[in-house]
Predicted model as a PDB file, atoms N, CA, C, CB and O in Angstrom, pLDDT in the B-factor column:
MODEL        1                                                                  
ATOM      1  N   MET A   1       8.079   6.214  -3.902  1.00 96.00           N  
ATOM      2  CA  MET A   1       7.302   4.998  -3.946  1.00 96.00           C  
ATOM      3  C   MET A   1       8.064   3.898  -3.202  1.00 96.00           C  
ATOM      4  CB  MET A   1       7.006   4.584  -5.411  1.00 96.00           C  
ATOM      5  O   MET A   1       9.278   3.755  -3.342  1.00 96.00           O  
ATOM      6  N   PHE A   2       7.323   3.133  -2.414  1.00 97.00           N  
ATOM      7  CA  PHE A   2       7.868   1.984  -1.703  1.00 97.00           C  
ATOM      8  C   PHE A   2       6.952   0.791  -1.940  1.00 97.00           C  
ATOM      9  CB  PHE A   2       8.021   2.281  -0.179  1.00 97.00           C  
ATOM     10  O   PHE A   2       5.744   0.872  -1.717  1.00 97.00           O  
ATOM     11  N   GLY A   3       7.521  -0.288  -2.380  1.00 93.00           N  
ATOM     12  CA  GLY A   3       6.697  -1.479  -2.564  1.00 93.00           C  
ATOM     13  C   GLY A   3       7.561  -2.667  -2.916  1.00 93.00           C  
ATOM     14  O   GLY A   3       8.771  -2.573  -3.121  1.00 93.00           O  
ATOM     15  N   HIS A   4       6.925  -3.703  -2.971  1.00 94.00           N  
ATOM     16  CA  HIS A   4       5.551  -3.961  -2.617  1.00 94.00           C  
ATOM     17  C   HIS A   4       5.466  -4.319  -1.131  1.00 94.00           C  
ATOM     18  CB  HIS A   4       4.966  -5.086  -3.494  1.00 94.00           C  
ATOM     19  O   HIS A   4       6.259  -5.100  -0.604  1.00 94.00           O  
ATOM     20  N   VAL A   5       4.474  -3.714  -0.483  1.00 97.00           N  
ATOM     21  CA  VAL A   5       4.334  -3.860   0.960  1.00 97.00           C  
ATOM     22  C   VAL A   5       3.831  -5.259   1.313  1.00 97.00           C  
ATOM     23  CB  VAL A   5       3.381  -2.793   1.518  1.00 97.00           C  
ATOM     24  O   VAL A   5       4.380  -5.922   2.193  1.00 97.00           O  
ATOM     25  N   PHE A   6       2.785  -5.697   0.621  1.00 96.00           N  
ATOM     26  CA  PHE A   6       2.179  -7.011   0.859  1.00 96.00           C  
ATOM     27  C   PHE A   6       2.276  -7.831  -0.420  1.00 96.00           C  
ATOM     28  CB  PHE A   6       0.690  -6.876   1.322  1.00 96.00           C  
ATOM     29  O   PHE A   6       2.596  -7.307  -1.487  1.00 96.00           O  
ATOM     30  N   ALA A   7       1.994  -9.122  -0.296  1.00 93.00           N  
ATOM     31  CA  ALA A   7       1.996  -9.992  -1.477  1.00 93.00           C  
ATOM     32  C   ALA A   7       1.011  -9.442  -2.511  1.00 93.00           C  
ATOM     33  CB  ALA A   7       1.628 -11.462  -1.090  1.00 93.00           C  
ATOM     34  O   ALA A   7      -0.061  -8.943  -2.171  1.00 93.00           O  
ATOM     35  N   THR A   8       1.398  -9.545  -3.756  1.00 89.00           N  
ATOM     36  CA  THR A   8       0.562  -9.036  -4.832  1.00 89.00           C  
ATOM     37  C   THR A   8       0.691  -9.929  -6.052  1.00 89.00           C  
ATOM     38  CB  THR A   8       0.939  -7.589  -5.180  1.00 89.00           C  
ATOM     39  O   THR A   8       1.757 -10.479  -6.328  1.00 89.00           O  
ATOM     40  N   GLY A   9      -0.396 -10.062  -6.768  1.00 84.00           N  
ATOM     41  CA  GLY A   9      -0.400 -10.891  -7.961  1.00 84.00           C  
ATOM     42  C   GLY A   9       0.500 -10.368  -9.062  1.00 84.00           C  
ATOM     43  O   GLY A   9       0.880 -11.121  -9.959  1.00 84.00           O  
ATOM     44  N   SER A  10       0.844  -9.108  -9.012  1.00 84.00           N  
ATOM     45  CA  SER A  10       1.706  -8.544 -10.057  1.00 84.00           C  
ATOM     46  C   SER A  10       3.187  -8.839  -9.815  1.00 84.00           C  
ATOM     47  CB  SER A  10       1.495  -7.043 -10.146  1.00 84.00           C  
ATOM     48  O   SER A  10       4.023  -8.562 -10.676  1.00 84.00           O  
ATOM     49  N   LYS A  11       3.512  -9.397  -8.651  1.00 86.00           N  
ATOM     50  CA  LYS A  11       4.898  -9.761  -8.321  1.00 86.00           C  
ATOM     51  C   LYS A  11       4.946 -11.193  -7.782  1.00 86.00           C  
ATOM     52  CB  LYS A  11       5.498  -8.769  -7.279  1.00 86.00           C  
ATOM     53  O   LYS A  11       5.426 -11.407  -6.669  1.00 86.00           O  
ATOM     54  N   PRO A  12       4.459 -12.177  -8.546  1.00 88.00           N  
ATOM     55  CA  PRO A  12       4.417 -13.551  -8.041  1.00 88.00           C  
ATOM     56  C   PRO A  12       5.813 -14.082  -7.719  1.00 88.00           C  
ATOM     57  CB  PRO A  12       3.741 -14.463  -9.058  1.00 88.00           C  
ATOM     58  O   PRO A  12       6.763 -13.885  -8.477  1.00 88.00           O  
ATOM     59  N   GLY A  13       5.911 -14.758  -6.578  1.00 91.00           N  
ATOM     60  CA  GLY A  13       7.179 -15.353  -6.174  1.00 91.00           C  
ATOM     61  C   GLY A  13       8.149 -14.394  -5.511  1.00 91.00           C  
ATOM     62  O   GLY A  13       9.203 -14.822  -5.040  1.00 91.00           O  
ATOM     63  N   LEU A  14       7.829 -13.125  -5.461  1.00 93.00           N  
ATOM     64  CA  LEU A  14       8.700 -12.131  -4.843  1.00 93.00           C  
ATOM     65  C   LEU A  14       8.153 -11.793  -3.457  1.00 93.00           C  
ATOM     66  CB  LEU A  14       8.809 -10.849  -5.730  1.00 93.00           C  
ATOM     67  O   LEU A  14       7.005 -11.368  -3.328  1.00 93.00           O  
ATOM     68  N   ALA A  15       8.961 -11.979  -2.438  1.00 95.00           N  
ATOM     69  CA  ALA A  15       8.505 -11.746  -1.063  1.00 95.00           C  
ATOM     70  C   ALA A  15       8.155 -10.275  -0.848  1.00 95.00           C  
ATOM     71  CB  ALA A  15       9.586 -12.186  -0.055  1.00 95.00           C  
ATOM     72  O   ALA A  15       8.875  -9.393  -1.316  1.00 95.00           O  
ATOM     73  N   PRO A  16       7.051 -10.004  -0.141  1.00 96.00           N  
ATOM     74  CA  PRO A  16       6.700  -8.614   0.178  1.00 96.00           C  
ATOM     75  C   PRO A  16       7.704  -8.032   1.161  1.00 96.00           C  
ATOM     76  CB  PRO A  16       5.269  -8.526   0.760  1.00 96.00           C  
ATOM     77  O   PRO A  16       8.349  -8.766   1.910  1.00 96.00           O  
ATOM     78  N   ARG A  17       7.832  -6.718   1.153  1.00 97.00           N  
ATOM     79  CA  ARG A  17       8.808  -6.051   2.008  1.00 97.00           C  
ATOM     80  C   ARG A  17       8.264  -5.742   3.397  1.00 97.00           C  
ATOM     81  CB  ARG A  17       9.272  -4.778   1.355  1.00 97.00           C  
ATOM     82  O   ARG A  17       9.040  -5.629   4.345  1.00 97.00           O  
ATOM     83  N   GLY A  18       6.957  -5.604   3.539  1.00 97.00           N  
ATOM     84  CA  GLY A  18       6.325  -5.434   4.844  1.00 97.00           C  
ATOM     85  C   GLY A  18       6.268  -4.014   5.364  1.00 97.00           C  
ATOM     86  O   GLY A  18       6.917  -3.106   4.845  1.00 97.00           O  
ATOM     87  N   THR A  19       5.466  -3.851   6.413  1.00 98.00           N  
ATOM     88  CA  THR A  19       5.264  -2.520   6.981  1.00 98.00           C  
ATOM     89  C   THR A  19       6.439  -2.051   7.834  1.00 98.00           C  
ATOM     90  CB  THR A  19       4.009  -2.507   7.811  1.00 98.00           C  
ATOM     91  O   THR A  19       6.666  -0.847   7.953  1.00 98.00           O  
ATOM     92  N   ALA A  20       7.191  -2.977   8.428  1.00 98.00           N  
ATOM     93  CA  ALA A  20       8.359  -2.563   9.220  1.00 98.00           C  
ATOM     94  C   ALA A  20       9.398  -1.909   8.317  1.00 98.00           C  
ATOM     95  CB  ALA A  20       8.981  -3.775   9.964  1.00 98.00           C  
ATOM     96  O   ALA A  20       9.967  -0.875   8.669  1.00 98.00           O  
ATOM     97  N   ALA A  21       9.647  -2.506   7.157  1.00 98.00           N  
ATOM     98  CA  ALA A  21      10.594  -1.917   6.199  1.00 98.00           C  
ATOM     99  C   ALA A  21      10.059  -0.597   5.654  1.00 98.00           C  
ATOM    100  CB  ALA A  21      10.872  -2.896   5.037  1.00 98.00           C  
ATOM    101  O   ALA A  21      10.823   0.338   5.412  1.00 98.00           O  
ATOM    102  N   LEU A  22       8.752  -0.526   5.463  1.00 98.00           N  
ATOM    103  CA  LEU A  22       8.150   0.739   5.020  1.00 98.00           C  
ATOM    104  C   LEU A  22       8.374   1.825   6.063  1.00 98.00           C  
ATOM    105  CB  LEU A  22       6.639   0.563   4.750  1.00 98.00           C  
ATOM    106  O   LEU A  22       8.767   2.940   5.720  1.00 98.00           O  
ATOM    107  N   ALA A  23       8.129   1.513   7.328  1.00 98.00           N  
ATOM    108  CA  ALA A  23       8.327   2.497   8.400  1.00 98.00           C  
ATOM    109  C   ALA A  23       9.776   2.963   8.465  1.00 98.00           C  
ATOM    110  CB  ALA A  23       7.911   1.907   9.751  1.00 98.00           C  
ATOM    111  O   ALA A  23      10.032   4.146   8.685  1.00 98.00           O  
ATOM    112  N   GLU A  24      10.721   2.057   8.277  1.00 98.00           N  
ATOM    113  CA  GLU A  24      12.145   2.427   8.271  1.00 98.00           C  
ATOM    114  C   GLU A  24      12.451   3.362   7.111  1.00 98.00           C  
ATOM    115  CB  GLU A  24      13.034   1.170   8.185  1.00 98.00           C  
ATOM    116  O   GLU A  24      13.193   4.332   7.266  1.00 98.00           O  
ATOM    117  N   THR A  25      11.888   3.072   5.967  1.00 98.00           N  
ATOM    118  CA  THR A  25      12.102   3.910   4.777  1.00 98.00           C  
ATOM    119  C   THR A  25      11.509   5.296   4.989  1.00 98.00           C  
ATOM    120  CB  THR A  25      11.480   3.250   3.522  1.00 98.00           C  
ATOM    121  O   THR A  25      12.135   6.303   4.655  1.00 98.00           O  
ATOM    122  N   VAL A  26      10.301   5.348   5.543  1.00 98.00           N  
ATOM    123  CA  VAL A  26       9.645   6.632   5.823  1.00 98.00           C  
ATOM    124  C   VAL A  26      10.509   7.468   6.766  1.00 98.00           C  
ATOM    125  CB  VAL A  26       8.236   6.408   6.438  1.00 98.00           C  
ATOM    126  O   VAL A  26      10.707   8.662   6.540  1.00 98.00           O  
ATOM    127  N   ALA A  27      11.017   6.843   7.814  1.00 98.00           N  
ATOM    128  CA  ALA A  27      11.841   7.560   8.801  1.00 98.00           C  
ATOM    129  C   ALA A  27      13.138   8.085   8.194  1.00 98.00           C  
ATOM    130  CB  ALA A  27      12.164   6.647   9.980  1.00 98.00           C  
ATOM    131  O   ALA A  27      13.634   9.134   8.606  1.00 98.00           O  
ATOM    132  N   ALA A  28      13.685   7.372   7.229  1.00 98.00           N  
ATOM    133  CA  ALA A  28      14.967   7.751   6.637  1.00 98.00           C  
ATOM    134  C   ALA A  28      14.837   8.670   5.425  1.00 98.00           C  
ATOM    135  CB  ALA A  28      15.717   6.519   6.241  1.00 98.00           C  
ATOM    136  O   ALA A  28      15.818   9.276   4.994  1.00 98.00           O  
ATOM    137  N   SER A  29      13.642   8.774   4.883  1.00 98.00           N  
ATOM    138  CA  SER A  29      13.468   9.509   3.629  1.00 98.00           C  
ATOM    139  C   SER A  29      13.262  11.008   3.852  1.00 98.00           C  
ATOM    140  CB  SER A  29      12.291   8.943   2.859  1.00 98.00           C  
ATOM    141  O   SER A  29      12.468  11.410   4.704  1.00 98.00           O  
ATOM    142  N   PRO A  30      13.977  11.830   3.086  1.00 98.00           N  
ATOM    143  CA  PRO A  30      13.774  13.271   3.182  1.00 98.00           C  
ATOM    144  C   PRO A  30      12.558  13.746   2.376  1.00 98.00           C  
ATOM    145  CB  PRO A  30      15.019  13.996   2.707  1.00 98.00           C  
ATOM    146  O   PRO A  30      12.189  14.919   2.442  1.00 98.00           O  
ATOM    147  N   VAL A  31      11.944  12.844   1.625  1.00 98.00           N  
ATOM    148  CA  VAL A  31      10.773  13.186   0.811  1.00 98.00           C  
ATOM    149  C   VAL A  31       9.615  12.272   1.194  1.00 98.00           C  
ATOM    150  CB  VAL A  31      11.090  13.065  -0.713  1.00 98.00           C  
ATOM    151  O   VAL A  31       9.837  11.192   1.741  1.00 98.00           O  
ATOM    152  N   PRO A  32       8.383  12.691   0.913  1.00 98.00           N  
ATOM    153  CA  PRO A  32       7.225  11.842   1.227  1.00 98.00           C  
ATOM    154  C   PRO A  32       7.315  10.490   0.513  1.00 98.00           C  
ATOM    155  CB  PRO A  32       5.918  12.555   0.835  1.00 98.00           C  
ATOM    156  O   PRO A  32       7.793  10.399  -0.618  1.00 98.00           O  
ATOM    157  N   VAL A  33       6.849   9.456   1.194  1.00 98.00           N  
ATOM    158  CA  VAL A  33       6.869   8.104   0.654  1.00 98.00           C  
ATOM    159  C   VAL A  33       5.436   7.636   0.421  1.00 98.00           C  
ATOM    160  CB  VAL A  33       7.618   7.135   1.608  1.00 98.00           C  
ATOM    161  O   VAL A  33       4.587   7.754   1.305  1.00 98.00           O  
ATOM    162  N   ILE A  34       5.174   7.113  -0.755  1.00 98.00           N  
ATOM    163  CA  ILE A  34       3.884   6.533  -1.110  1.00 98.00           C  
ATOM    164  C   ILE A  34       4.057   5.015  -1.129  1.00 98.00           C  
ATOM    165  CB  ILE A  34       3.365   7.075  -2.501  1.00 98.00           C  
ATOM    166  O   ILE A  34       4.975   4.504  -1.771  1.00 98.00           O  
ATOM    167  N   ALA A  35       3.191   4.300  -0.435  1.00 97.00           N  
ATOM    168  CA  ALA A  35       3.260   2.836  -0.363  1.00 97.00           C  
ATOM    169  C   ALA A  35       2.402   2.219  -1.465  1.00 97.00           C  
ATOM    170  CB  ALA A  35       2.797   2.329   1.030  1.00 97.00           C  
ATOM    171  O   ALA A  35       1.345   2.744  -1.813  1.00 97.00           O  
ATOM    172  N   ILE A  36       2.874   1.100  -2.005  1.00 96.00           N  
ATOM    173  CA  ILE A  36       2.150   0.398  -3.053  1.00 96.00           C  
ATOM    174  C   ILE A  36       2.379  -1.104  -2.900  1.00 96.00           C  
ATOM    175  CB  ILE A  36       2.597   0.887  -4.459  1.00 96.00           C  
ATOM    176  O   ILE A  36       3.400  -1.542  -2.370  1.00 96.00           O  
ATOM    177  N   GLY A  37       1.429  -1.866  -3.364  1.00 94.00           N  
ATOM    178  CA  GLY A  37       1.594  -3.320  -3.423  1.00 94.00           C  
ATOM    179  C   GLY A  37       0.783  -4.089  -2.407  1.00 94.00           C  
ATOM    180  O   GLY A  37       1.128  -4.117  -1.225  1.00 94.00           O  
ATOM    181  N   GLY A  38      -0.287  -4.712  -2.853  1.00 93.00           N  
ATOM    182  CA  GLY A  38      -1.109  -5.542  -1.989  1.00 93.00           C  
ATOM    183  C   GLY A  38      -1.928  -4.766  -0.984  1.00 93.00           C  
ATOM    184  O   GLY A  38      -2.417  -5.344  -0.013  1.00 93.00           O  
ATOM    185  N   ILE A  39      -2.089  -3.477  -1.190  1.00 93.00           N  
ATOM    186  CA  ILE A  39      -2.835  -2.647  -0.241  1.00 93.00           C  
ATOM    187  C   ILE A  39      -4.320  -2.734  -0.568  1.00 93.00           C  
ATOM    188  CB  ILE A  39      -2.346  -1.165  -0.283  1.00 93.00           C  
ATOM    189  O   ILE A  39      -4.750  -2.515  -1.700  1.00 93.00           O  
ATOM    190  N   GLU A  40      -5.085  -3.063   0.470  1.00 89.00           N  
ATOM    191  CA  GLU A  40      -6.528  -3.244   0.365  1.00 89.00           C  
ATOM    192  C   GLU A  40      -7.201  -2.497   1.510  1.00 89.00           C  
ATOM    193  CB  GLU A  40      -6.908  -4.754   0.385  1.00 89.00           C  
ATOM    194  O   GLU A  40      -6.526  -2.081   2.451  1.00 89.00           O  
ATOM    195  N   PRO A  41      -8.516  -2.321   1.446  1.00 88.00           N  
ATOM    196  CA  PRO A  41      -9.201  -1.625   2.549  1.00 88.00           C  
ATOM    197  C   PRO A  41      -8.904  -2.222   3.919  1.00 88.00           C  
ATOM    198  CB  PRO A  41     -10.690  -1.645   2.316  1.00 88.00           C  
ATOM    199  O   PRO A  41      -8.840  -1.489   4.906  1.00 88.00           O  
ATOM    200  N   ALA A  42      -8.724  -3.522   3.997  1.00 92.00           N  
ATOM    201  CA  ALA A  42      -8.488  -4.174   5.288  1.00 92.00           C  
ATOM    202  C   ALA A  42      -7.129  -3.863   5.890  1.00 92.00           C  
ATOM    203  CB  ALA A  42      -8.626  -5.652   5.138  1.00 92.00           C  
ATOM    204  O   ALA A  42      -6.956  -4.015   7.099  1.00 92.00           O  
ATOM    205  N   ASN A  43      -6.150  -3.431   5.089  1.00 95.00           N  
ATOM    206  CA  ASN A  43      -4.811  -3.171   5.644  1.00 95.00           C  
ATOM    207  C   ASN A  43      -4.334  -1.743   5.460  1.00 95.00           C  
ATOM    208  CB  ASN A  43      -3.819  -4.093   5.017  1.00 95.00           C  
ATOM    209  O   ASN A  43      -3.201  -1.422   5.817  1.00 95.00           O  
ATOM    210  N   VAL A  44      -5.177  -0.880   4.911  1.00 94.00           N  
ATOM    211  CA  VAL A  44      -4.727   0.488   4.644  1.00 94.00           C  
ATOM    212  C   VAL A  44      -4.382   1.253   5.924  1.00 94.00           C  
ATOM    213  CB  VAL A  44      -5.798   1.241   3.875  1.00 94.00           C  
ATOM    214  O   VAL A  44      -3.445   2.051   5.927  1.00 94.00           O  
ATOM    215  N   GLU A  45      -5.124   1.021   7.009  1.00 96.00           N  
ATOM    216  CA  GLU A  45      -4.805   1.717   8.266  1.00 96.00           C  
ATOM    217  C   GLU A  45      -3.439   1.299   8.793  1.00 96.00           C  
ATOM    218  CB  GLU A  45      -5.882   1.435   9.325  1.00 96.00           C  
ATOM    219  O   GLU A  45      -2.688   2.134   9.297  1.00 96.00           O  
ATOM    220  N   GLU A  46      -3.114   0.021   8.683  1.00 97.00           N  
ATOM    221  CA  GLU A  46      -1.803  -0.481   9.105  1.00 97.00           C  
ATOM    222  C   GLU A  46      -0.692   0.192   8.300  1.00 97.00           C  
ATOM    223  CB  GLU A  46      -1.730  -2.019   8.941  1.00 97.00           C  
ATOM    224  O   GLU A  46       0.347   0.560   8.847  1.00 97.00           O  
ATOM    225  N   VAL A  47      -0.919   0.347   7.017  1.00 98.00           N  
ATOM    226  CA  VAL A  47       0.076   0.981   6.144  1.00 98.00           C  
ATOM    227  C   VAL A  47       0.234   2.456   6.508  1.00 98.00           C  
ATOM    228  CB  VAL A  47      -0.328   0.835   4.655  1.00 98.00           C  
ATOM    229  O   VAL A  47       1.356   2.942   6.648  1.00 98.00           O  
ATOM    230  N   LEU A  48      -0.874   3.165   6.662  1.00 98.00           N  
ATOM    231  CA  LEU A  48      -0.804   4.589   6.982  1.00 98.00           C  
ATOM    232  C   LEU A  48      -0.190   4.838   8.360  1.00 98.00           C  
ATOM    233  CB  LEU A  48      -2.193   5.204   6.919  1.00 98.00           C  
ATOM    234  O   LEU A  48       0.369   5.908   8.601  1.00 98.00           O  
ATOM    235  N   ALA A  49      -0.287   3.867   9.260  1.00 98.00           N  
ATOM    236  CA  ALA A  49       0.306   4.004  10.601  1.00 98.00           C  
ATOM    237  C   ALA A  49       1.829   4.069  10.547  1.00 98.00           C  
ATOM    238  CB  ALA A  49      -0.126   2.839  11.492  1.00 98.00           C  
ATOM    239  O   ALA A  49       2.455   4.444  11.538  1.00 98.00           O  
ATOM    240  N   THR A  50       2.437   3.717   9.427  1.00 98.00           N  
ATOM    241  CA  THR A  50       3.890   3.797   9.282  1.00 98.00           C  
ATOM    242  C   THR A  50       4.368   5.230   9.098  1.00 98.00           C  
ATOM    243  CB  THR A  50       4.346   2.953   8.108  1.00 98.00           C  
ATOM    244  O   THR A  50       5.563   5.511   9.200  1.00 98.00           O  
ATOM    245  N   GLY A  51       3.431   6.137   8.826  1.00 98.00           N  
ATOM    246  CA  GLY A  51       3.803   7.525   8.580  1.00 98.00           C  
ATOM    247  C   GLY A  51       3.978   7.851   7.113  1.00 98.00           C  
ATOM    248  O   GLY A  51       4.364   8.968   6.768  1.00 98.00           O  
ATOM    249  N   CYS A  52       3.701   6.894   6.245  1.00 98.00           N  
ATOM    250  CA  CYS A  52       3.827   7.177   4.810  1.00 98.00           C  
ATOM    251  C   CYS A  52       2.847   8.281   4.419  1.00 98.00           C  
ATOM    252  CB  CYS A  52       3.570   5.894   3.964  1.00 98.00           C  
ATOM    253  O   CYS A  52       1.845   8.507   5.097  1.00 98.00           O  
ATOM    254  N   ALA A  53       3.147   8.954   3.330  1.00 98.00           N  
ATOM    255  CA  ALA A  53       2.336  10.084   2.884  1.00 98.00           C  
ATOM    256  C   ALA A  53       1.028   9.645   2.248  1.00 98.00           C  
ATOM    257  CB  ALA A  53       3.115  10.925   1.906  1.00 98.00           C  
ATOM    258  O   ALA A  53       0.100  10.445   2.132  1.00 98.00           O  
ATOM    259  N   GLY A  54       0.939   8.393   1.836  1.00 97.00           N  
ATOM    260  CA  GLY A  54      -0.275   7.900   1.209  1.00 97.00           C  
ATOM    261  C   GLY A  54      -0.047   6.538   0.606  1.00 97.00           C  
ATOM    262  O   GLY A  54       1.028   5.950   0.729  1.00 97.00           O  
ATOM    263  N   VAL A  55      -1.081   6.049  -0.049  1.00 96.00           N  
ATOM    264  CA  VAL A  55      -1.012   4.739  -0.681  1.00 96.00           C  
ATOM    265  C   VAL A  55      -1.440   4.840  -2.135  1.00 96.00           C  
ATOM    266  CB  VAL A  55      -1.887   3.724   0.068  1.00 96.00           C  
ATOM    267  O   VAL A  55      -2.216   5.714  -2.523  1.00 96.00           O  
ATOM    268  N   ALA A  56      -0.912   3.923  -2.917  1.00 93.00           N  
ATOM    269  CA  ALA A  56      -1.340   3.775  -4.304  1.00 93.00           C  
ATOM    270  C   ALA A  56      -1.955   2.394  -4.419  1.00 93.00           C  
ATOM    271  CB  ALA A  56      -0.143   3.968  -5.321  1.00 93.00           C  
ATOM    272  O   ALA A  56      -1.350   1.401  -4.013  1.00 93.00           O  
ATOM    273  N   VAL A  57      -3.148   2.331  -4.968  1.00 86.00           N  
ATOM    274  CA  VAL A  57      -3.815   1.039  -5.142  1.00 86.00           C  
ATOM    275  C   VAL A  57      -4.234   0.892  -6.598  1.00 86.00           C  
ATOM    276  CB  VAL A  57      -5.047   0.908  -4.195  1.00 86.00           C  
ATOM    277  O   VAL A  57      -4.521   1.873  -7.284  1.00 86.00           O  
ATOM    278  N   LEU A  58      -4.261  -0.332  -7.040  1.00 76.00           N  
ATOM    279  CA  LEU A  58      -4.716  -0.608  -8.390  1.00 76.00           C  
ATOM    280  C   LEU A  58      -5.618  -1.831  -8.378  1.00 76.00           C  
ATOM    281  CB  LEU A  58      -3.522  -0.816  -9.343  1.00 76.00           C  
ATOM    282  O   LEU A  58      -6.804  -1.731  -8.692  1.00 76.00           O  
ATOM    283  N   SER A  59      -5.070  -2.976  -8.020  1.00 73.00           N  
ATOM    284  CA  SER A  59      -5.816  -4.233  -8.109  1.00 73.00           C  
ATOM    285  C   SER A  59      -7.099  -4.224  -7.289  1.00 73.00           C  
ATOM    286  CB  SER A  59      -4.946  -5.375  -7.661  1.00 73.00           C  
ATOM    287  O   SER A  59      -8.142  -4.651  -7.783  1.00 73.00           O  
ATOM    288  N   SER A  60      -7.047  -3.748  -6.051  1.00 69.00           N  
ATOM    289  CA  SER A  60      -8.257  -3.792  -5.220  1.00 69.00           C  
ATOM    290  C   SER A  60      -9.339  -2.869  -5.749  1.00 69.00           C  
ATOM    291  CB  SER A  60      -7.926  -3.419  -3.784  1.00 69.00           C  
ATOM    292  O   SER A  60     -10.523  -3.152  -5.569  1.00 69.00           O  
ATOM    293  N   VAL A  61      -8.968  -1.784  -6.389  1.00 66.00           N  
ATOM    294  CA  VAL A  61      -9.963  -0.891  -6.981  1.00 66.00           C  
ATOM    295  C   VAL A  61     -10.549  -1.532  -8.238  1.00 66.00           C  
ATOM    296  CB  VAL A  61      -9.337   0.489  -7.314  1.00 66.00           C  
ATOM    297  O   VAL A  61     -11.762  -1.513  -8.445  1.00 66.00           O  
ATOM    298  N   LEU A  62      -9.688  -2.092  -9.066  1.00 67.00           N  
ATOM    299  CA  LEU A  62     -10.167  -2.722 -10.290  1.00 67.00           C  
ATOM    300  C   LEU A  62     -11.010  -3.954 -10.009  1.00 67.00           C  
ATOM    301  CB  LEU A  62      -9.001  -3.093 -11.172  1.00 67.00           C  
ATOM    302  O   LEU A  62     -11.920  -4.268 -10.776  1.00 67.00           O  
ATOM    303  N   ALA A  63     -10.719  -4.662  -8.913  1.00 70.00           N  
ATOM    304  CA  ALA A  63     -11.446  -5.876  -8.575  1.00 70.00           C  
ATOM    305  C   ALA A  63     -12.751  -5.593  -7.834  1.00 70.00           C  
ATOM    306  CB  ALA A  63     -10.573  -6.775  -7.739  1.00 70.00           C  
ATOM    307  O   ALA A  63     -13.584  -6.489  -7.699  1.00 70.00           O  
ATOM    308  N   ALA A  64     -12.945  -4.366  -7.353  1.00 69.00           N  
ATOM    309  CA  ALA A  64     -14.152  -4.023  -6.606  1.00 69.00           C  
ATOM    310  C   ALA A  64     -15.367  -4.118  -7.523  1.00 69.00           C  
ATOM    311  CB  ALA A  64     -14.039  -2.602  -5.995  1.00 69.00           C  
ATOM    312  O   ALA A  64     -15.322  -3.731  -8.691  1.00 69.00           O  
ATOM    313  N   SER A  65     -16.443  -4.639  -6.967  1.00 66.00           N  
ATOM    314  CA  SER A  65     -17.665  -4.740  -7.776  1.00 66.00           C  
ATOM    315  C   SER A  65     -18.695  -3.737  -7.297  1.00 66.00           C  
ATOM    316  CB  SER A  65     -18.247  -6.166  -7.720  1.00 66.00           C  
ATOM    317  O   SER A  65     -18.752  -3.399  -6.115  1.00 66.00           O  
ATOM    318  N   GLY A  66     -19.491  -3.277  -8.211  1.00 60.00           N  
ATOM    319  CA  GLY A  66     -20.611  -2.427  -7.861  1.00 60.00           C  
ATOM    320  C   GLY A  66     -20.328  -0.946  -7.730  1.00 60.00           C  
ATOM    321  O   GLY A  66     -21.268  -0.165  -7.578  1.00 60.00           O  
ATOM    322  N   SER A  67     -19.087  -0.527  -7.782  1.00 56.00           N  
ATOM    323  CA  SER A  67     -18.804   0.883  -7.609  1.00 56.00           C  
ATOM    324  C   SER A  67     -17.473   1.241  -8.256  1.00 56.00           C  
ATOM    325  CB  SER A  67     -18.794   1.250  -6.127  1.00 56.00           C  
ATOM    326  O   SER A  67     -16.536   0.444  -8.236  1.00 56.00           O  
ATOM    327  N   ALA A  68     -17.391   2.412  -8.817  1.00 56.00           N  
ATOM    328  CA  ALA A  68     -16.146   2.908  -9.363  1.00 56.00           C  
ATOM    329  C   ALA A  68     -15.350   3.672  -8.325  1.00 56.00           C  
ATOM    330  CB  ALA A  68     -16.411   3.782 -10.560  1.00 56.00           C  
ATOM    331  O   ALA A  68     -14.220   4.088  -8.579  1.00 56.00           O  
ATOM    332  N   ARG A  69     -15.955   3.861  -7.130  1.00 56.00           N  
ATOM    333  CA  ARG A  69     -15.274   4.599  -6.061  1.00 56.00           C  
ATOM    334  C   ARG A  69     -14.457   3.667  -5.197  1.00 56.00           C  
ATOM    335  CB  ARG A  69     -16.282   5.356  -5.200  1.00 56.00           C  
ATOM    336  O   ARG A  69     -14.864   2.525  -4.985  1.00 56.00           O  
ATOM    337  N   PRO A  70     -13.302   4.115  -4.682  1.00 56.00           N  
ATOM    338  CA  PRO A  70     -12.534   3.302  -3.731  1.00 56.00           C  
ATOM    339  C   PRO A  70     -13.314   3.153  -2.427  1.00 56.00           C  
ATOM    340  CB  PRO A  70     -11.140   3.935  -3.459  1.00 56.00           C  
ATOM    341  O   PRO A  70     -14.219   3.939  -2.148  1.00 56.00           O  
ATOM    342  N   ALA A  71     -12.969   2.167  -1.649  1.00 55.00           N  
ATOM    343  CA  ALA A  71     -13.600   1.942  -0.360  1.00 55.00           C  
ATOM    344  C   ALA A  71     -13.353   3.114   0.573  1.00 55.00           C  
ATOM    345  CB  ALA A  71     -13.089   0.651   0.266  1.00 55.00           C  
ATOM    346  O   ALA A  71     -12.388   3.855   0.388  1.00 55.00           O  
ATOM    347  N   ALA A  72     -14.198   3.292   1.562  1.00 56.00           N  
ATOM    348  CA  ALA A  72     -14.034   4.364   2.538  1.00 56.00           C  
ATOM    349  C   ALA A  72     -12.669   4.285   3.176  1.00 56.00           C  
ATOM    350  CB  ALA A  72     -15.121   4.299   3.608  1.00 56.00           C  
ATOM    351  O   ALA A  72     -12.208   3.199   3.529  1.00 56.00           O  
ATOM    352  N   GLY A  73     -12.024   5.407   3.327  1.00 57.00           N  
ATOM    353  CA  GLY A  73     -10.719   5.466   3.958  1.00 57.00           C  
ATOM    354  C   GLY A  73      -9.559   5.279   2.989  1.00 57.00           C  
ATOM    355  O   GLY A  73      -8.399   5.448   3.365  1.00 57.00           O  
ATOM    356  N   VAL A  74      -9.866   4.933   1.752  1.00 55.00           N  
ATOM    357  CA  VAL A  74      -8.828   4.747   0.745  1.00 55.00           C  
ATOM    358  C   VAL A  74      -8.860   5.937  -0.186  1.00 55.00           C  
ATOM    359  CB  VAL A  74      -9.021   3.416  -0.041  1.00 55.00           C  
ATOM    360  O   VAL A  74      -9.899   6.265  -0.757  1.00 55.00           O  
ATOM    361  N   SER A  75      -7.726   6.578  -0.335  1.00 51.00           N  
ATOM    362  CA  SER A  75      -7.676   7.727  -1.241  1.00 51.00           C  
ATOM    363  C   SER A  75      -6.504   7.626  -2.162  1.00 51.00           C  
ATOM    364  CB  SER A  75      -7.612   9.027  -0.470  1.00 51.00           C  
ATOM    365  O   SER A  75      -6.299   8.506  -2.998  1.00 51.00           O  
TER     366      SER A  75                                                      
ENDMDL                                                                          
END                                                                             
């Protein structure tokens, strides 16, 4: 697990680590890395472009209205 990538309400006042740091971690890690923190449908492609094995989302899924399914492209 790597996080938090972007600003998130669950870590107020704590600076996000960003996608560059995520990419460095992915490159250095001998095991798959899952990204977490502030990941939403609008930035999931940017996160996955780092080579991480996947993303973990909570807030954006819980805040979504009208559907219990995650947005397209989010797994």
